[in-house]
C-alpha positions as CSV (number, residue, x, y, z in Angstrom):
1,M,196.8,85.4,216.3
2,V,198.9,82.3,217.0
3,S,198.0,80.6,220.3
4,D,200.7,79.7,222.9
5,L,200.4,76.0,222.1
6,D,200.5,76.6,218.3
7,K,203.6,78.7,218.7
8,K,205.3,75.9,220.6
9,I,204.2,73.4,217.9
10,L,205.5,75.6,215.1
11,M,208.9,76.1,216.9
12,E,209.3,72.4,217.4
13,L,208.4,71.6,213.8
14,Q,210.9,74.2,212.5
15,Y,213.8,73.8,214.9
16,R,213.6,70.3,216.3
17,F,212.1,68.0,213.7
18,P,213.5,64.6,214.5
19,L,215.2,62.6,211.7
20,T,213.6,59.3,213.0
21,E,210.9,56.9,212.0
22,T,208.4,58.5,214.4
23,P,209.0,62.3,214.4
24,Y,205.5,63.4,215.2
25,T,205.0,61.1,218.2
26,E,208.3,62.3,219.6
27,I,207.3,66.0,219.2
28,A,204.0,65.2,220.9
29,E,205.9,63.6,223.8
30,R,208.2,66.6,224.1
31,L,205.1,69.0,224.2
32,E,203.3,66.6,226.6
33,I,200.3,66.4,224.4
34,K,198.6,63.4,222.7
35,F,199.6,62.6,219.1
36,E,196.0,63.1,217.9
37,D,195.9,66.6,219.4
38,L,199.2,67.4,217.7
39,K,197.8,66.1,214.4
40,K,194.6,68.2,214.7
41,R,196.6,71.4,215.4
42,I,199.0,70.7,212.4
43,E,196.0,70.1,210.1
44,A,194.4,73.4,211.3
45,L,197.6,75.3,210.8
46,R,198.0,73.8,207.3
47,S,194.4,74.6,206.4
48,N,194.8,78.2,207.3
49,F,198.0,78.5,205.4
50,T,200.3,79.1,208.4
51,I,202.3,75.9,207.6
52,K,203.3,76.0,203.9
53,R,204.8,72.5,204.1
54,I,206.6,70.0,206.4
55,G,209.4,68.5,204.4
56,F,212.8,69.7,203.1
57,N,214.5,71.5,200.3
58,I,216.4,69.5,197.7
59,N,219.6,71.2,196.8
60,Y,219.3,72.2,193.2
61,K,222.9,71.2,192.6
62,A,222.0,67.6,193.5
63,S,219.9,67.7,190.3
64,G,222.8,69.1,188.3
65,K,221.3,72.6,187.9
66,V,222.6,76.1,188.0
67,A,220.7,79.1,189.5
68,A,220.7,82.8,189.1
69,L,219.0,85.9,190.5
70,V,217.7,88.0,187.7
71,A,217.0,91.7,188.1
72,I,214.9,93.3,185.3
73,R,213.4,96.7,184.6
74,I,209.7,96.5,183.7
75,P,207.9,99.8,184.3
76,D,204.9,99.0,182.2
77,P,202.1,97.4,184.2
78,N,200.9,95.2,181.3
79,A,204.4,93.9,180.7
80,K,204.8,93.2,184.4
81,E,201.6,91.1,184.3
82,T,202.9,89.2,181.3
83,L,206.1,88.4,183.2
84,R,204.1,87.3,186.2
85,K,202.0,84.9,184.1
86,I,205.1,83.5,182.3
87,L,207.0,82.9,185.6
88,L,204.0,81.4,187.4
89,K,204.0,78.6,184.9
90,D,207.8,77.9,185.2
91,P,208.5,75.3,187.9
92,E,212.2,76.3,187.9
93,V,211.4,79.9,189.0
94,T,211.2,79.8,192.8
95,H,210.9,83.5,193.8
96,N,209.5,86.6,191.9
97,Y,209.3,89.9,193.7
98,V,208.8,93.6,193.0
99,R,211.6,95.3,195.0
100,N,212.4,98.9,195.8
101,H,215.4,99.4,193.4
102,E,215.5,102.5,191.3
103,V,216.4,100.7,188.1
104,Y,215.5,97.0,188.4
105,N,212.1,96.7,189.9
106,I,211.5,92.9,189.5
107,W,213.8,90.2,190.9
108,F,213.4,86.5,190.4
109,V,215.4,83.3,190.9
110,I,215.6,80.9,187.9
111,K,217.2,77.5,187.6
112,R,218.3,75.6,184.5
113,K,220.5,72.6,183.5
114,S,223.3,74.9,182.2
115,I,224.5,78.5,182.1
116,E,223.8,78.5,178.4
117,D,220.2,77.3,178.9
118,L,219.7,79.8,181.7
119,M,220.9,82.8,179.7
120,A,218.8,81.7,176.7
121,S,215.7,81.5,178.9
122,V,216.3,85.0,180.4
123,E,216.9,86.5,177.0
124,E,213.7,85.0,175.7
125,I,211.8,86.3,178.8
126,A,213.2,89.8,178.4
127,K,212.4,89.8,174.7
128,T,208.8,88.7,175.4
129,V,208.2,91.5,177.9
130,G,210.1,94.1,175.9
131,S,212.9,94.9,178.3
132,K,216.5,95.4,177.4
133,E,217.6,96.3,181.0
134,Y,218.4,93.3,183.0
135,L,221.1,91.6,185.1
136,V,221.8,87.9,185.5
137,L,223.6,87.2,188.8
138,L,224.8,83.6,188.9
139,G,224.9,81.9,192.3
140,K,228.6,81.0,192.4
141,R,228.2,79.5,195.9
142,T,225.5,79.2,198.4
143,Y,226.9,79.4,201.9
144,K,223.7,79.0,203.9
145,L,220.1,78.2,203.3
146,S,217.9,77.8,206.4
147,V,214.5,79.6,206.5
148,K,213.2,79.5,210.1
149,F,211.3,82.1,212.0
150,D,211.8,82.6,215.7
151,L,208.3,83.4,216.8
152,Y,209.4,84.7,220.1
153,K,212.0,87.2,218.7
154,G,210.0,88.1,215.6
155,I,212.8,87.5,213.2
156,S,214.4,84.8,211.1
157,W,217.0,82.9,213.0
158,S,219.0,79.6,212.5
159,E,222.2,78.1,213.7
160,P,225.3,79.2,211.8
161,E,226.4,76.8,209.1
162,V,228.4,76.7,205.9
163,L,227.2,74.5,203.1
164,P,229.8,72.4,201.3
165,E,230.9,73.8,197.9
166,K,230.5,70.4,196.1
167,I,227.1,68.7,196.4
168,P,226.8,65.2,195.0
169,T,224.0,64.5,192.5
170,F,221.4,61.8,193.0
171,E,223.0,60.1,189.9
172,E,226.4,60.1,191.5
173,L,225.0,58.6,194.7
174,G,223.1,55.9,192.7
175,L,219.7,57.0,194.1
176,R,216.3,57.8,192.7
177,K,215.2,61.3,193.3
178,E,211.4,60.5,193.3
179,P,210.9,59.3,196.9
180,F,212.7,62.4,198.3
181,S,210.8,64.7,196.0
182,E,207.6,63.3,197.3
183,L,208.6,63.8,200.9
184,A,210.0,67.2,200.2
185,K,206.5,68.5,199.6
186,W,204.8,67.0,202.7
187,I,205.8,64.4,205.3
188,P,202.5,62.9,206.3
189,V,201.3,63.5,209.8
190,T,201.0,59.9,210.9
191,E,202.7,57.9,213.6
192,R,204.9,56.3,210.9
193,P,205.1,58.9,208.2
194,Y,207.7,57.2,206.0
195,R,206.2,53.7,205.9
196,E,204.0,54.2,202.9
197,V,206.6,56.0,200.7
198,A,209.2,53.5,201.7
199,A,207.0,50.6,200.5
200,K,206.1,52.4,197.3
201,Y,209.7,52.7,196.2
202,G,211.0,49.4,197.5
203,Y,212.7,50.5,200.7
204,K,212.4,49.3,204.2
205,E,211.2,52.1,206.5
206,E,214.4,52.3,208.5
207,E,216.4,52.2,205.3
208,L,214.6,55.3,203.8
209,V,215.0,57.2,207.1
210,G,218.7,56.4,207.1
211,L,219.1,57.7,203.6
212,I,217.3,60.9,204.5
213,R,219.8,61.3,207.4
214,E,222.7,60.7,205.1
215,L,221.5,63.1,202.4
216,Y,221.0,65.7,205.1
217,K,224.6,65.3,206.3
218,K,225.8,65.7,202.7
219,R,223.4,68.7,202.3
220,V,221.7,67.2,199.4
221,L,218.6,67.8,201.6
222,R,218.3,71.1,203.5
223,N,216.0,73.0,205.8
224,I,214.2,69.9,207.2
225,G,211.0,70.5,209.1
226,A,208.2,73.1,208.8
227,T,208.3,76.0,206.4
228,L,205.9,78.8,207.5
229,E,204.0,81.6,205.8
230,G,205.7,84.6,207.4
231,S,202.7,86.9,207.2
232,R,200.6,84.4,209.2
233,V,203.0,84.5,212.2
234,G,203.8,88.2,212.2
235,I,206.9,88.1,210.0
236,V,205.6,90.7,207.6
237,R,208.8,92.2,206.1
238,D,211.7,90.7,204.2
239,G,214.9,92.4,203.0
240,M,217.3,91.3,200.4
241,V,220.6,92.7,201.7
242,V,223.3,93.2,199.0
243,L,226.8,94.2,200.0
244,K,230.1,95.1,198.1
245,G,231.6,92.0,199.6
246,S,233.8,89.0,198.8
247,E,233.4,85.2,199.1
248,E,235.2,85.4,202.4
249,D,232.7,88.0,203.5
250,C,229.8,85.6,202.7
251,L,231.6,83.0,204.8
252,R,231.7,85.3,207.8
253,I,228.0,86.3,207.3
254,A,227.0,82.6,207.2
255,L,228.9,82.0,210.5
256,E,228.2,85.2,212.4
257,I,224.7,86.4,211.3
258,P,222.1,83.8,212.5
259,E,219.3,86.0,211.2
260,A,220.4,85.4,207.6
261,T,218.3,82.8,205.8
262,H,220.1,82.6,202.5
263,V,223.7,83.6,202.0
264,V,225.0,83.5,198.4
265,Y,227.9,84.9,196.5
266,R,226.8,86.1,193.1
267,V,228.6,87.0,189.9
268,P,227.1,88.9,187.0
269,L,226.9,87.1,183.7
270,N,226.1,90.3,181.9
271,G,226.5,94.0,182.8
272,E,228.0,95.5,185.9
273,W,227.1,94.8,189.5
274,E,229.3,95.4,192.5
275,H,227.1,94.2,195.3
276,R,228.0,90.5,195.0
277,A,227.5,89.3,198.6
278,Y,223.9,88.6,199.3
279,F,221.7,87.5,202.1
280,M,218.0,87.5,203.1
281,A,216.5,88.5,206.4
282,H,212.8,88.4,207.6
283,A,211.3,90.1,210.5
284,D,208.2,91.8,212.0
285,S,209.7,95.2,211.3
286,E,212.1,96.9,208.9
287,E,214.0,98.3,211.9
288,K,215.1,94.8,212.8
289,I,216.2,94.0,209.3
290,E,218.2,97.3,209.2
291,G,219.9,96.3,212.4
292,V,220.9,93.0,211.0
293,A,222.2,94.6,207.8
294,K,224.3,97.1,209.8
295,K,225.8,94.3,211.9
296,A,226.7,92.3,208.7
297,S,228.4,95.4,207.2
298,R,230.3,96.0,210.4
299,I,231.7,92.5,210.7
300,I,233.1,92.6,207.1
301,G,234.7,96.0,207.5
302,D,231.9,98.5,207.1
303,K,231.5,97.7,203.4
304,D,228.7,99.4,201.4
305,Y,225.4,97.7,201.4
306,R,221.8,98.2,200.3
307,I,218.5,96.7,201.5
308,L,216.0,95.9,198.8
309,Y,212.6,95.3,200.4
310,S,209.8,93.3,198.8
311,V,206.9,95.5,197.6
312,E,204.8,92.7,195.9
313,N,205.1,88.9,195.7
314,L,204.4,87.9,192.1
315,K,204.9,84.2,192.8
316,P,203.7,83.2,196.3
317,G,205.2,79.9,197.4
318,T,203.2,76.8,196.9
319,H,201.4,75.5,199.9
320,S,201.1,71.8,200.5
321,N,197.3,71.9,200.7
322,E,196.9,73.5,197.3
């Protein structure tokens, strides 16, 4: 059970994390508690795995990569375990779930430097686990990515937004990726959390914070603040909603469905797949997710959709204290 104070802290860390040199002291002031008390609560919430990290996502396109959702049929338990072990070791695989689809029971997201590299990797994986039934659904465009849980409503919720189609790379911007990669994992809970990293990479503190602001505006950095372990705060169900929709439909979903965390238009690189509009929703019940899916279908013209619920997480997200 999350206490009232912890709930307030988690909401502030998710929704109102300041892009300033002193984010934690500002949050403490807003909550009318001492900085040291805030630090103790964050450390406790990190230790019990409620807070997975306080940082940000680095847009994979800023590293010059492509990403795809792979759906694969692996009915044999031993082959499933082999796949799980392979993907656990792959840092470019970010999600791997068993889902309730009648053909493709395992769904994972994989990133590579090119479509050719990505297809070669998937083909090798499929060969290793003995499966000839798989789909590779390339992410043509990501319209939204913002994973935040409203702890009062019991559902994922974030402000509508549309990510730009073109994301500059670190190379194009003339910036090193390393300082941002370090802070992406964990922004230290100190009164001046950026000072040490800034000095390490030859920046002034205010210069580094300014760059973070600028990269956030360009959406090179996304989802700044706390990322929570849903099951620790009552968000126990997640649904992957796939619709027979267009790119324009994805745009409408990003703008009109605040419960959607990821909104992506996907195209198959092999095989047939009609449900190309995709979004995720998380909640404390399947009923809430079903309501969101119906609303999304309605606003794009009552188009056909399916909800694929997760049955098993084969690659739990890395926590910052591991």
